[in-house]
C-alpha positions as CSV (number, residue, x, y, z in Angstrom):
1,M,85.8,123.2,159.1
2,S,83.6,120.6,157.4
3,G,79.9,121.3,157.4
4,K,77.3,119.4,159.3
5,N,76.2,117.6,156.2
6,T,79.6,115.9,156.0
7,V,79.8,115.2,159.7
8,D,76.3,113.6,160.0
9,P,77.1,110.3,158.1
10,I,80.3,109.9,160.0
11,V,78.5,110.3,163.4
12,A,75.8,107.9,162.2
13,R,78.4,105.3,161.3
14,I,80.2,105.6,164.6
15,R,76.8,105.2,166.5
16,N,76.1,102.1,164.4
17,Q,79.5,100.6,165.2
18,V,79.0,101.2,168.9
19,S,75.4,99.9,168.8
20,S,76.6,96.7,167.1
21,L,79.3,96.3,169.8
22,V,77.0,96.7,172.8
23,Q,74.6,94.1,171.3
24,T,77.2,91.4,171.3
25,D,76.9,88.5,173.8
26,A,80.2,89.4,175.3
27,F,79.2,93.0,176.1
28,R,75.8,91.9,177.4
29,E,77.3,89.4,179.7
30,W,79.7,92.0,181.1
31,W,76.9,94.6,181.3
32,H,74.6,92.4,183.4
33,K,77.3,92.0,186.0
34,E,77.8,95.8,186.3
35,R,75.9,98.0,188.7
36,A,75.7,101.1,186.7
37,G,73.4,104.0,187.6
38,I,72.0,107.0,185.9
39,G,74.7,109.5,185.1
40,D,77.4,106.9,184.9
41,C,79.1,106.2,181.6
42,V,80.5,103.1,179.9
43,V,83.9,103.7,178.3
44,V,85.1,101.4,175.5
45,N,88.8,100.5,175.2
46,N,90.5,102.1,172.2
47,S,92.6,99.1,171.4
48,F,91.6,95.5,171.9
49,L,94.3,93.2,170.6
50,Y,97.4,92.5,172.7
51,R,99.9,95.1,171.6
52,D,103.1,93.3,170.7
53,K,106.3,95.4,171.3
54,P,108.3,96.4,169.4
55,A,105.9,95.7,166.5
56,I,103.5,98.4,167.6
57,K,105.6,101.5,168.2
58,T,102.7,104.0,168.6
59,R,101.0,104.9,171.9
60,K,97.3,104.4,172.4
61,S,95.2,107.5,171.9
62,D,93.9,109.2,175.1
63,K,90.4,109.7,173.5
64,Y,87.8,107.0,174.2
65,L,84.3,106.3,173.1
66,A,81.9,106.7,175.9
67,V,78.2,105.9,176.2
68,P,76.1,107.6,179.0
69,V,73.8,105.5,181.2
70,V,70.2,106.6,181.5
71,D,67.1,105.3,183.3
72,G,66.7,101.5,183.2
73,P,69.7,101.4,183.4
74,Q,70.0,101.7,179.6
75,L,72.7,103.1,177.4
76,N,71.9,106.2,175.5
77,L,73.3,105.4,172.0
78,N,72.0,108.7,170.7
79,D,74.5,110.6,172.9
80,V,77.8,108.7,172.3
81,R,80.5,111.0,173.6
82,I,84.3,111.2,173.5
83,I,86.2,111.3,176.8
84,S,89.8,112.3,177.2
85,R,91.6,110.1,179.8
86,R,95.1,111.5,179.8
87,D,95.9,110.1,183.2
88,D,94.5,106.7,182.3
89,S,95.4,106.1,178.7
90,T,96.7,102.6,179.5
91,Q,93.2,101.1,180.1
92,I,93.5,97.4,179.4
93,K,89.9,96.3,180.2
94,D,87.5,96.1,177.2
95,F,84.9,98.2,179.0
96,V,84.8,100.1,182.2
97,V,82.1,102.1,184.0
98,V,83.0,105.7,185.0
99,R,80.9,106.8,187.9
100,K,78.8,109.9,187.7
101,R,81.1,112.0,190.1
102,D,84.1,111.2,187.9
103,W,82.2,111.6,184.7
104,D,80.9,115.1,185.6
105,S,84.5,116.3,186.3
106,S,86.1,114.6,183.3
107,L,86.9,116.2,180.0
108,H,84.3,115.0,177.5
109,V,82.7,116.4,174.3
110,S,79.8,115.5,172.0
111,L,80.5,113.1,169.2
112,Y,79.8,115.9,166.7
113,D,82.4,118.2,168.2
114,A,85.0,115.4,168.4
115,V,84.4,114.4,164.8
116,R,84.8,117.9,163.6
117,E,88.0,118.4,165.5
118,E,89.5,115.1,164.4
119,L,88.6,115.7,160.8
120,G,90.8,118.7,160.9
121,R,93.7,116.6,162.2
122,L,93.5,113.7,159.7
123,G,95.9,115.2,157.2
124,R,96.3,113.7,153.7
125,M,98.8,111.0,154.2
126,I,96.4,108.4,155.6
127,F,94.4,108.5,152.4
128,L,97.2,106.9,150.5
129,L,95.4,103.7,151.7
130,I,92.5,104.5,149.4
131,G,94.7,105.7,146.6
132,E,94.7,103.9,143.2
133,I,97.7,102.1,141.8
134,E,98.6,103.3,138.3
135,E,100.1,100.8,135.9
136,T,103.8,100.9,135.6
137,T,104.9,103.1,132.7
138,P,107.5,101.7,130.2
139,V,111.0,101.6,131.5
140,A,114.1,101.2,129.4
141,Q,117.5,99.6,130.2
142,P,120.3,100.3,127.7
143,C,122.5,97.3,127.0
144,V,124.3,95.8,124.0
145,F,123.8,92.1,123.0
146,G,123.4,90.5,119.7
147,S,122.1,93.2,117.3
148,F,120.2,95.0,120.1
149,N,121.0,98.0,122.2
150,G,118.3,97.9,124.9
151,V,115.5,96.2,126.7
152,V,112.2,97.9,127.4
153,L,109.7,96.8,130.1
154,D,106.1,97.6,129.1
155,P,103.4,96.0,131.3
156,M,100.7,97.1,128.8
157,M,101.9,94.8,126.0
158,D,99.6,92.1,124.8
159,R,102.5,89.7,124.3
160,E,105.4,88.4,126.5
161,L,108.1,89.6,124.2
162,S,108.5,91.5,120.9
163,V,111.4,92.8,118.8
164,E,111.1,96.4,117.6
165,G,114.2,97.5,115.6
166,S,117.2,97.4,117.9
167,Q,115.1,97.0,121.1
168,V,113.6,94.0,122.8
169,R,110.3,94.8,124.5
170,I,108.9,92.6,127.3
171,R,105.8,92.6,129.4
172,S,107.3,91.2,132.6
173,T,110.6,90.4,134.1
174,K,109.4,87.4,136.2
175,N,110.7,84.5,134.0
176,P,114.1,85.2,132.4
177,E,114.5,81.7,131.1
178,V,111.1,81.7,129.2
179,L,111.9,85.2,127.8
180,W,115.2,84.1,126.6
181,R,113.8,81.1,124.8
182,I,111.1,83.3,123.2
183,L,113.8,85.8,122.1
184,E,115.9,83.0,120.6
185,S,112.9,81.8,118.7
186,V,112.1,85.3,117.4
187,V,115.8,86.0,116.5
188,G,116.1,82.7,114.8
189,S,113.2,83.4,112.5
190,T,113.6,87.1,111.8
191,V,117.2,88.2,112.5
192,S,120.4,86.6,111.1
193,V,122.3,87.0,114.3
194,H,123.6,84.3,116.7
195,L,122.9,84.9,120.4
196,S,125.7,83.7,122.6
197,S,125.9,82.7,126.2
198,K,127.5,86.1,126.9
199,D,124.5,87.7,125.3
200,K,122.2,85.7,127.6
201,K,124.1,87.0,130.7
202,T,123.8,90.6,129.4
203,F,120.0,90.1,128.8
204,T,119.5,88.6,132.2
205,K,121.4,91.4,133.9
206,A,119.3,93.9,132.0
207,L,116.2,92.2,133.4
208,D,117.6,92.5,136.9
209,C,118.1,96.3,136.4
210,L,114.6,96.7,135.0
211,R,113.2,94.8,138.1
212,E,114.9,97.4,140.3
213,K,113.5,100.3,138.2
214,E,109.9,98.9,137.9
215,H,107.4,100.6,140.0
216,G,103.7,101.6,140.1
217,V,102.4,104.9,141.3
218,L,100.1,105.2,144.3
219,K,98.1,108.4,143.9
220,L,96.2,110.3,146.6
221,P,92.5,110.5,145.8
222,T,91.5,113.9,144.4
223,G,87.9,113.2,143.3
224,P,85.4,110.4,143.6
225,V,87.1,107.3,145.0
226,S,86.9,104.1,143.0
227,D,86.5,100.5,144.2
228,C,90.0,99.6,143.1
229,T,92.0,101.3,145.8
230,L,94.9,99.8,147.7
231,L,92.8,98.7,150.6
232,D,90.1,97.4,148.2
233,L,92.7,95.2,146.5
234,I,94.0,93.9,149.8
235,S,90.5,93.3,151.1
236,R,89.4,91.3,148.0
237,S,92.6,89.2,148.2
238,L,92.0,88.4,151.8
239,S,88.4,87.5,151.2
240,H,89.4,85.2,148.3
241,Q,92.0,83.5,150.6
242,A,89.3,83.1,153.3
243,Q,87.0,81.4,150.8
244,E,89.8,79.1,149.5
245,Y,90.8,78.2,153.1
246,E,87.2,77.5,154.0
247,Q,86.8,75.1,151.0
248,S,90.0,73.2,151.9
249,L,88.9,73.1,155.5
250,K,85.5,71.6,154.7
251,E,87.0,69.0,152.4
252,Y,89.7,68.0,154.9
253,Q,87.1,67.7,157.7
254,N,84.9,65.5,155.5
255,D,87.9,63.3,154.7
256,P,91.0,63.7,156.9
257,S,92.9,61.5,154.5
258,R,92.9,64.4,151.9
259,Q,96.3,65.7,152.9
260,T,96.5,67.9,149.8
261,E,93.6,70.0,151.2
262,F,95.3,70.3,154.6
263,N,98.5,71.4,152.9
264,N,96.7,74.0,151.0
265,M,95.0,75.3,154.1
266,L,98.4,75.4,155.8
267,R,99.9,77.3,152.9
268,I,97.1,79.9,153.0
269,A,97.5,80.3,156.8
270,Y,101.3,80.7,156.4
271,N,100.9,83.3,153.7
272,F,98.2,85.1,155.7
273,D,100.4,85.2,158.8
274,T,103.3,86.7,156.8
275,E,101.2,89.5,155.3
276,A,98.2,90.0,157.6
277,G,100.4,90.6,160.7
278,T,101.8,93.6,159.0
279,I,98.4,94.8,158.0
280,I,96.9,94.4,161.4
281,T,99.8,96.2,163.0
282,L,99.4,99.0,160.5
283,L,95.7,99.4,161.3
284,I,96.2,99.4,165.0
285,S,99.0,102.0,164.7
286,L,96.9,104.2,162.4
287,C,94.0,104.1,164.9
288,D,96.4,105.2,167.7
289,L,97.4,108.2,165.6
290,K,94.0,108.9,164.1
291,P,91.4,107.9,166.7
292,L,88.5,109.0,164.4
293,L,89.4,106.0,162.2
294,Y,89.1,103.7,165.2
295,W,85.7,105.1,166.2
296,C,84.5,104.4,162.6
297,T,85.7,100.7,162.8
298,V,85.5,99.8,166.5
299,F,83.0,96.9,166.0
300,D,85.2,95.4,163.3
301,H,88.2,95.7,165.6
302,W,86.2,94.0,168.3
303,R,85.2,91.1,166.0
304,L,88.8,90.4,165.0
305,Y,89.8,90.6,168.7
306,N,87.2,88.0,169.6
307,A,88.1,85.7,166.7
308,F,91.7,85.9,167.8
309,E,90.9,85.3,171.5
310,A,88.8,82.2,170.5
311,L,91.9,80.4,169.2
312,P,92.9,77.5,171.6
313,W,95.6,79.4,173.4
314,A,95.3,77.5,176.6
315,A,95.8,74.2,174.8
316,L,98.9,75.6,173.3
317,S,100.1,77.0,176.6
318,L,100.4,80.4,175.0
319,K,99.1,84.0,175.6
320,P,97.0,85.6,172.9
321,S,99.3,87.8,170.8
322,L,100.2,88.4,167.2
323,K,103.8,87.2,167.9
324,E,102.7,83.9,169.4
325,Y,100.1,83.4,166.6
326,S,102.9,83.8,164.0
327,E,105.2,81.5,165.8
328,S,102.5,78.9,166.1
329,I,101.7,79.0,162.4
330,R,105.4,78.7,161.5
331,A,106.0,75.9,164.0
332,A,103.0,74.0,162.5
333,R,104.3,74.5,159.0
334,N,107.7,73.3,160.1
335,S,106.1,70.2,161.6
336,R,104.3,69.5,158.4
337,F,107.1,70.2,156.0
338,H,110.3,69.1,157.6
339,H,113.6,70.6,156.6
340,L,116.0,68.6,154.5
341,L,118.0,67.2,157.4
342,P,116.1,64.6,159.5
343,I,117.0,66.1,162.9
344,D,114.2,67.4,165.1
345,S,116.0,68.0,168.4
346,K,119.4,69.3,169.5
347,L,122.2,66.8,169.7
348,E,124.9,66.7,172.4
349,A,128.1,65.0,171.1
350,D,129.8,62.7,173.5
351,L,133.5,63.9,173.5
352,E,134.7,61.6,176.2
353,G,138.2,60.6,175.3
354,V,138.7,63.5,172.9
355,L,141.6,65.8,173.8
356,L,141.0,69.4,172.8
357,K,144.7,70.1,173.1
358,A,144.4,73.8,174.0
359,K,146.9,76.0,172.3
360,K,146.4,79.4,173.8
361,I,143.9,81.7,175.4
362,T,143.6,85.4,174.6
363,L,142.7,87.7,177.5
364,F,142.3,91.5,177.8
365,D,142.0,92.0,174.1
366,R,140.9,95.5,173.0
367,Y,137.2,96.1,173.3
368,S,135.6,97.1,169.9
369,R,132.7,99.5,170.2
370,A,131.8,98.8,166.6
371,R,131.4,95.1,167.1
372,G,130.3,95.3,170.8
373,Q,132.7,92.5,171.7
374,T,136.4,91.6,172.4
375,G,138.8,89.3,170.7
376,N,139.1,87.2,173.9
377,A,139.2,83.5,172.7
378,L,140.3,80.0,173.4
379,D,142.3,78.4,170.6
380,F,142.6,74.7,170.4
381,E,143.3,71.9,168.0
382,D,140.5,71.3,165.3
383,K,138.8,74.5,166.4
384,E,137.8,75.1,162.8
385,I,135.9,71.7,162.7
386,V,134.1,72.5,165.9
387,E,133.0,75.9,164.5
388,L,131.7,74.3,161.3
389,L,129.7,71.8,163.3
390,L,128.2,74.5,165.5
391,Q,126.5,76.0,162.4
392,F,123.9,73.3,162.4
393,T,120.5,74.2,163.9
394,H,116.9,72.8,163.8
395,V,113.6,74.7,163.7
396,E,110.8,74.5,166.2
397,E,108.0,72.1,165.2
398,K,104.6,71.9,166.8
399,D,101.2,70.4,165.9
400,V,98.6,73.0,166.9
401,G,95.6,70.6,166.4
402,D,92.5,70.8,164.2
403,E,90.6,73.2,166.5
404,F,93.2,75.9,165.7
405,W,92.7,75.5,162.0
406,V,88.9,75.6,162.3
407,K,88.9,78.8,164.4
408,N,91.6,80.3,162.3
409,L,89.1,80.7,159.5
410,E,87.3,83.3,161.5
411,V,90.5,85.2,162.1
412,I,91.1,85.4,158.3
413,R,87.5,86.4,157.7
414,C,87.5,89.1,160.3
415,T,90.8,90.5,159.1
416,A,89.4,90.8,155.6
417,D,86.3,92.5,157.1
418,L,88.4,94.9,159.1
419,V,90.4,96.0,156.0
420,S,87.1,96.4,154.1
421,S,85.6,98.4,156.9
422,T,88.7,100.6,157.2
423,C,88.5,101.2,153.4
424,S,84.9,102.3,153.5
425,A,85.5,104.5,156.5
426,L,88.4,106.3,154.8
427,K,86.2,106.8,151.7
428,M,83.6,108.5,153.9
429,L,86.2,110.6,155.8
430,V,88.0,111.9,152.7
431,V,84.8,113.7,151.8
432,G,84.6,115.4,155.1
433,I,88.2,116.7,155.5
434,P,88.6,120.5,155.3
């Protein structure tokens, strides 16, 4: 097991996280309403955000942070403990008071003992999140076009494209048209070979193959952890997006006619929703599986939860959830950037006077287990035209209002902070694992 010198900073971090949590206005407001006595204990929920199913497939941990109540009544933050609540692992309240009689008979351990035990259960896989991404090594794709017999992808090149003997070397596969124009220019000045349209198809296909082969390597930390880990990169990206969002929000608030700023804000929100939902779900699930990670970041989880709850859900007639958040962002985007067809509601065609001229109806067709359906059907004249028309749909559009966009800034900020906090926690925990 890890020694006390590695456990001490982890315990201190958890106590600081709990201390920050109980100093929030929301906790104090709840605490003043409670009638807790000496020997009771305050138990903190081990998951705050609404748990969308099936997005979150893991179950909440049965191990909860608990803070004993002492004379005052005050909370003894120097004696944060871990209580196992196997019969009550579905706690939905943010905080509950466990009375002395139940606390005395419950299974609880000191934070030191719990940390030591959980360190032994962390494993190595979770530390991929603080692994470093190594640059892609050169990858070759054999192919014959013009006077060449292959294309090599080398991300470390200082130029977009170069010709070396019978090989074409490229730095990236992202822009085939630009690469082809560069290659034509190089070939025209150095090689007396004509490149045909067939050669272009071969070259483009080679780029597709290289794109499939291209990969970086995420390595588990084996020594001192740098500040360029996977979570570091994600955190910095989110922070940058939050800053850009804030700038566009300010400029839009100062002058609502600046629609370019609003569109930029909406773009960032849409991209954030697409990626951050996955990240938040990942962090929640990891905390279910590795409760020690949650204890080290509980205050940051609380901040994100409060930012999320502060969105104008009531005005939108919605319940706070990641799913509803995502659908609201997408509906707002659809409202702003209409699809090509100018139809924003369903249409009911008036077929009065149109004879369908039924031909036949198929009944008792054989049930197909593979398709989960039968071939039972009604056949009628112009059925093909009806089926073509039924392919048209429209997307949901909704204006969420300016209050949503203002408060969404804090959601983006708190998500970036939670990722950063998780990163620093893992860097601390990796030192303490056996």
